[in-house]
C-alpha positions as CSV (number, residue, x, y, z in Angstrom):
1,X,6.8,-29.6,-3.2
2,X,6.7,-33.2,-3.7
3,X,8.8,-35.0,-1.6
4,X,8.4,-38.7,-3.3
5,X,9.4,-40.7,-0.2
6,X,7.2,-38.6,2.0
7,X,4.4,-40.0,3.7
8,X,2.2,-39.7,7.1
9,X,2.5,-42.7,9.6
10,X,-1.5,-43.4,11.1
11,X,-1.5,-42.9,14.9
12,X,-4.3,-45.6,14.9
13,X,-3.3,-48.4,12.7
14,X,0.3,-46.9,11.6
15,X,-0.8,-47.2,8.1
16,X,1.4,-44.7,5.6
17,X,-0.4,-42.0,3.8
18,X,0.0,-39.5,1.3
19,X,1.4,-35.7,3.0
20,X,-1.7,-34.3,2.1
21,X,-4.4,-36.6,3.6
22,X,-6.0,-35.5,6.7
23,X,-7.2,-38.8,7.4
24,X,-6.2,-42.5,7.2
25,X,-7.2,-44.0,4.4
26,X,-7.3,-47.3,6.4
27,X,-9.1,-46.6,9.6
28,X,-10.1,-43.0,9.0
29,X,-8.2,-41.7,12.2
30,X,-7.2,-38.2,11.7
31,X,-3.5,-37.8,10.8
32,X,-2.6,-34.1,11.3
33,X,-4.1,-31.6,14.0
34,X,-2.1,-28.1,13.3
35,X,-1.5,-26.1,17.0
36,X,-4.3,-24.4,18.4
37,X,-4.2,-20.9,18.2
38,X,-2.9,-19.2,21.3
39,X,-0.9,-22.5,21.8
40,X,2.5,-21.0,23.5
41,X,5.7,-23.0,22.9
42,X,9.3,-22.8,24.0
43,X,7.9,-20.4,26.7
44,X,8.1,-17.1,24.4
45,X,6.1,-18.2,21.1
46,X,2.2,-17.4,21.3
47,X,0.9,-19.2,17.8
48,X,-1.9,-16.5,16.4
49,X,-2.0,-17.9,12.6
50,X,-1.8,-21.2,10.9
51,X,-0.1,-20.3,7.5
52,X,-0.1,-24.0,5.9
53,X,-1.1,-27.3,7.0
54,X,-2.0,-29.0,4.2
55,X,1.3,-31.0,2.4
56,X,4.4,-30.5,2.6
57,X,6.6,-31.8,5.7
58,X,6.0,-29.2,7.9
59,X,3.1,-26.7,9.4
60,X,3.5,-23.1,8.9
61,X,2.7,-20.7,11.4
62,X,2.9,-16.9,12.3
63,X,3.6,-16.5,16.0
64,X,3.7,-13.6,18.5
65,X,7.4,-13.5,20.0
66,X,6.5,-12.3,23.6
67,X,10.3,-11.8,24.7
68,X,10.5,-9.1,21.5
69,X,7.1,-7.3,22.8
70,X,5.1,-9.4,20.6
71,X,7.3,-9.7,17.4
72,X,5.5,-11.3,14.7
73,X,7.5,-14.2,13.6
74,X,7.1,-17.4,11.3
75,X,7.0,-20.6,12.7
76,X,7.9,-24.1,11.1
77,X,6.7,-27.5,12.8
78,X,8.2,-30.9,11.5
79,X,4.9,-32.9,11.2
80,X,5.2,-35.1,14.2
81,X,3.4,-37.9,11.8
82,X,5.8,-38.5,8.9
83,X,6.3,-42.1,8.3
84,X,10.4,-40.9,6.7
85,X,11.1,-38.6,9.8
86,X,14.5,-39.1,9.9
87,X,14.8,-38.4,6.4
88,X,12.4,-34.8,6.8
89,X,14.2,-33.7,10.0
90,X,17.6,-34.1,8.0
91,X,15.7,-31.6,5.6
92,X,14.2,-29.6,8.5
93,X,17.5,-29.1,10.3
94,X,19.2,-28.8,7.1
95,X,16.8,-25.5,6.7
96,X,18.3,-24.1,10.0
97,X,21.3,-24.5,9.4
98,X,21.2,-23.3,5.4
99,X,19.2,-20.4,6.9
100,X,21.6,-19.4,9.8
101,X,24.5,-19.2,7.5
102,X,22.4,-16.5,5.1
103,X,22.5,-12.8,5.7
104,X,20.8,-11.1,2.4
105,X,17.9,-9.1,1.8
106,X,16.1,-11.5,-0.5
107,X,15.7,-14.1,2.0
108,X,14.4,-14.5,5.3
109,X,16.9,-14.6,8.6
110,X,16.7,-17.5,10.9
111,X,15.8,-16.7,14.6
112,X,15.8,-19.9,16.1
113,X,15.4,-23.4,16.1
114,X,14.0,-26.0,18.6
115,X,12.8,-29.0,19.8
116,X,9.9,-29.0,22.6
117,X,8.7,-32.6,23.1
118,X,8.8,-34.7,19.6
119,X,8.7,-32.0,17.5
120,X,11.1,-30.3,15.9
121,X,10.6,-25.8,15.1
122,X,12.5,-23.2,13.1
123,X,12.1,-19.6,13.5
124,X,12.6,-16.9,11.0
125,X,12.0,-13.2,10.1
126,X,8.1,-12.9,9.3
127,X,8.1,-10.8,5.7
128,X,5.1,-8.9,5.6
129,X,3.6,-8.7,1.5
130,X,1.9,-11.2,-0.6
131,X,3.0,-14.2,-2.2
132,X,3.4,-13.9,-5.7
133,X,0.9,-17.1,-6.5
134,X,-1.7,-15.6,-4.5
135,X,-1.1,-11.9,-6.3
136,X,-1.1,-13.8,-9.7
137,X,-4.8,-15.8,-8.9
138,X,-5.7,-12.0,-7.9
139,X,-4.6,-10.1,-11.3
140,X,-4.3,-13.0,-13.7
141,X,-1.0,-12.1,-15.0
142,X,1.4,-9.5,-14.6
143,X,3.1,-7.3,-16.6
144,X,6.2,-7.3,-18.4
145,X,8.3,-4.7,-16.4
146,X,6.8,-6.4,-12.9
147,X,7.8,-9.7,-14.3
148,X,11.3,-8.2,-15.5
149,X,11.8,-6.5,-11.7
150,X,10.9,-10.3,-10.2
151,X,13.2,-12.0,-12.3
152,X,15.8,-9.4,-11.7
153,X,15.3,-9.6,-7.7
154,X,15.7,-13.6,-7.8
155,X,18.8,-13.5,-10.3
156,X,20.8,-11.7,-7.6
157,X,19.9,-13.7,-4.4
158,X,20.0,-17.1,-6.2
159,X,23.5,-15.4,-7.7
160,X,24.4,-14.6,-3.6
161,X,23.1,-18.4,-2.9
162,X,24.8,-20.0,-6.3
163,X,28.2,-18.4,-5.0
164,X,28.1,-19.7,-1.5
165,X,31.4,-23.0,-1.0
166,X,29.7,-24.8,-1.5
167,X,26.8,-23.6,-3.7
168,X,23.5,-23.6,-2.3
169,X,20.3,-25.1,-4.3
170,X,16.8,-23.8,-3.3
171,X,15.2,-26.5,-5.8
172,X,11.5,-25.1,-5.4
173,X,11.4,-21.5,-7.0
174,X,7.5,-20.9,-7.8
175,X,5.4,-18.1,-7.6
176,X,3.9,-19.3,-4.0
177,X,7.8,-19.1,-2.8
178,X,7.9,-15.4,-3.5
179,X,7.6,-12.8,-1.3
180,X,6.6,-9.2,-2.9
181,X,7.2,-7.5,0.8
182,X,5.5,-4.2,1.6
183,X,8.7,-2.7,0.7
184,X,8.7,-4.0,-2.7
185,X,11.5,-7.0,-1.9
186,X,11.0,-10.3,-3.3
187,X,11.4,-12.4,-0.7
188,X,12.7,-16.2,-1.5
189,X,10.8,-18.4,1.1
190,X,10.7,-22.3,2.0
191,X,14.4,-23.1,1.8
192,X,13.1,-26.9,2.9
193,X,14.0,-28.3,0.2
194,X,17.8,-27.0,-0.2
195,X,21.0,-28.9,-0.7
196,X,24.8,-28.1,-0.8
197,X,26.1,-29.0,-4.1
198,X,29.1,-30.0,-3.6
199,X,29.7,-32.2,-5.9
200,X,27.0,-30.7,-8.6
201,X,24.2,-33.3,-10.3
202,X,24.8,-35.4,-7.1
203,X,21.3,-37.3,-6.0
204,X,20.3,-36.0,-2.5
205,X,20.3,-39.8,-0.4
206,X,19.6,-39.8,3.4
207,X,19.4,-43.4,5.4
208,X,19.6,-45.5,1.9
209,X,17.1,-44.0,0.5
210,X,17.1,-41.7,-2.5
211,X,15.0,-38.2,-1.6
212,X,13.9,-36.4,-5.0
213,X,12.2,-33.2,-4.2
214,X,10.8,-31.1,-6.7
215,X,7.5,-29.3,-7.5
216,X,5.9,-30.2,-10.9
217,X,6.1,-28.0,-13.7
218,X,9.1,-25.9,-12.6
219,X,12.1,-28.8,-12.4
220,X,14.0,-29.4,-15.3
221,X,14.1,-33.1,-16.3
222,X,17.1,-33.8,-14.8
223,X,16.3,-32.2,-11.2
224,X,13.1,-35.0,-11.4
225,X,15.7,-37.6,-11.6
226,X,17.4,-36.8,-8.6
227,X,20.1,-34.4,-10.2
228,X,20.1,-30.6,-9.1
229,X,22.4,-27.9,-10.0
230,X,22.5,-24.1,-9.9
231,X,21.0,-24.3,-13.5
232,X,18.2,-26.2,-12.2
233,X,17.2,-22.8,-9.9
234,X,17.3,-20.6,-13.2
235,X,15.0,-23.5,-14.8
236,X,12.6,-22.6,-12.2
237,X,12.9,-18.7,-12.3
238,X,12.1,-19.2,-16.3
239,X,8.7,-21.3,-15.9
240,X,8.1,-19.2,-13.1
241,X,8.2,-15.7,-15.7
242,X,6.2,-17.5,-17.6
243,X,3.6,-18.7,-15.5
244,X,3.5,-14.5,-14.4
245,X,3.3,-13.4,-17.7
246,X,0.6,-16.1,-19.0
247,X,-1.2,-16.3,-16.1
248,X,-1.2,-20.6,-17.1
249,X,1.0,-23.2,-15.2
250,X,3.9,-23.7,-16.8
251,X,2.5,-27.8,-17.7
252,X,0.1,-26.9,-19.7
253,X,2.7,-24.2,-22.2
254,X,4.8,-26.7,-22.8
255,X,5.1,-28.4,-25.6
256,X,6.2,-32.1,-26.4
257,X,6.4,-31.9,-30.0
258,X,8.8,-29.4,-29.8
259,X,10.4,-30.5,-26.6
260,X,10.2,-27.0,-25.3
261,X,7.6,-24.1,-23.6
262,X,5.3,-22.2,-26.5
263,X,6.2,-18.6,-24.5
264,X,3.5,-15.7,-24.7
265,X,3.3,-14.0,-28.3
266,X,4.8,-10.5,-28.6
267,X,7.6,-10.6,-25.6
268,X,10.2,-8.3,-26.4
269,X,13.2,-10.2,-28.0
270,X,15.4,-10.0,-25.3
271,X,13.2,-10.9,-22.6
272,X,11.7,-13.7,-25.1
273,X,15.4,-15.2,-25.7
274,X,16.3,-15.1,-21.8
275,X,12.8,-17.1,-20.8
276,X,13.4,-19.4,-24.1
277,X,17.1,-20.4,-22.8
278,X,15.8,-20.5,-19.1
279,X,13.6,-23.4,-19.9
280,X,15.5,-25.0,-22.1
281,X,14.7,-28.9,-20.9
282,X,18.7,-29.7,-22.2
283,X,20.8,-28.3,-19.2
284,X,23.6,-28.0,-21.5
285,X,21.6,-25.5,-23.6
286,X,20.6,-23.5,-20.7
287,X,22.2,-20.9,-18.3
288,X,24.4,-22.5,-15.4
289,X,25.1,-19.1,-13.6
290,X,22.7,-16.4,-12.9
291,X,25.1,-13.8,-13.4
292,X,24.8,-14.6,-16.9
293,X,21.1,-14.1,-17.1
294,X,21.3,-10.6,-15.6
295,X,24.0,-9.9,-18.2
296,X,21.6,-10.8,-21.3
297,X,18.4,-9.2,-19.9
298,X,20.8,-5.8,-19.6
299,X,21.8,-5.6,-16.1
300,X,24.7,-7.2,-15.8
301,X,28.6,-6.3,-17.1
302,X,29.0,-7.3,-20.8
303,X,27.3,-7.1,-24.3
304,X,24.5,-9.2,-23.9
305,X,21.3,-9.9,-26.0
306,X,20.0,-7.2,-28.1
307,X,21.8,-5.0,-26.4
308,X,22.8,-1.1,-26.6
309,X,22.2,1.9,-25.9
310,X,18.0,2.6,-24.6
311,X,17.6,-1.1,-25.0
312,X,16.9,-1.7,-21.1
313,X,13.5,-0.8,-19.5
314,X,12.3,3.1,-20.1
315,X,11.9,6.0,-18.1
316,X,8.3,5.8,-15.1
317,X,6.5,8.4,-13.3
318,X,5.2,7.7,-10.2
319,X,6.2,7.5,-6.2
320,X,9.4,5.0,-5.8
321,X,7.1,2.3,-3.4
322,X,4.7,1.8,-6.0
323,X,5.6,-1.5,-7.4
324,X,4.9,-0.6,-11.1
325,X,6.3,2.5,-11.2
326,X,8.0,5.7,-10.6
327,X,11.5,7.4,-9.5
328,X,12.2,4.4,-6.8
329,X,15.4,2.5,-6.4
330,X,16.9,0.1,-8.6
331,X,20.4,-1.3,-10.1
332,X,19.2,-1.8,-13.8
333,X,21.1,-0.2,-17.1
334,X,20.2,3.4,-16.4
335,X,21.9,5.6,-14.5
336,X,20.8,8.1,-11.6
337,X,21.1,9.0,-7.9
338,X,19.1,6.4,-6.7
339,X,20.1,3.2,-5.6
340,X,18.3,-0.3,-4.7
341,X,17.1,-3.4,-6.3
342,X,14.6,-2.3,-8.8
343,X,15.6,-2.7,-12.9
344,X,17.0,1.4,-13.4
345,X,18.2,4.2,-11.8
346,X,15.7,7.0,-10.6
347,X,15.8,10.0,-8.7
348,X,15.1,9.8,-4.5
349,X,15.0,7.1,-2.1
350,X,12.3,5.4,-3.0
351,X,11.7,2.2,-1.5
352,X,9.7,0.3,-4.4
353,X,11.0,-0.9,-7.6
354,X,10.2,1.5,-10.0
355,X,12.4,2.7,-12.7
356,X,13.7,5.9,-13.8
357,X,15.6,8.1,-16.0
358,X,19.0,7.4,-18.3
359,X,20.2,5.6,-21.2
360,X,20.9,1.3,-21.5
361,X,24.2,0.4,-20.9
362,X,23.5,-3.5,-21.3
């Protein structure tokens, strides 16, 4: 995530430094030191692991909650040396308020918010699993079926977010912010960039300064200029799908001459058309409702792109807990007694996003 005004103030000389610097570029003083393992906060949270400390305006830890018999939670600490601390603190507190209002299996639940000394902390559910960025680094690419399952899961989450009043725009969907849990659920994390789209297209302004938040390659042109609507999240999902399919950063896939991304060859026509429309740089030509994308993928109501009997994912075999195959649960175009969040219906209560039997109904 890039916060354009984000700087770290040196505790020695007060010089402003880029947020990803560990030492002051002026005097060489250390800018930020993560909490030591074993540190106890608020009388209950013991730091067990540092998850992330480079870049961003928060340091993230895994903590053990003594009041819940050592249950693992995620704790975010607002970095104390933010030069634009009030702007960063506003974003941080907004993340806490937004998460506290949400109840959805694709979003971590907030467990608490507190201040200690000069620092603010947010506690939320720990999601046991792997982020898709790490999975991609290990495997190179994901299969079309896996990417489709990710897209459907994230689309249902953003459909929930965008359907709130006012709509909630995440603004930072990318592989690193998507965790594939051990149960097969794709969970969207890091709501530090979220904004409430009370007036779509309005810039986020704090203390007279424009705060623009985005990650290069996943943000559409209008978001880089400070305008973020639900269509920006859908662009980011399309860019994420491109990366998962190709193994390449979406920035490297954009063809300046054509004004669009080069999509991987050999994609099914339905998926090719949907990703192309998701990543259209012209906002008026892009999807602006997640439900429309689900429909065109064959997972919603209506005709959709390339629709017809049997046009959805085919039958699979294996265990419901296998993220690649099987008679697991789903909500896709096939019919059957299964239930859950995968891209098809199957037999039995499996926990994974596998797909099952039945004709497509897209």
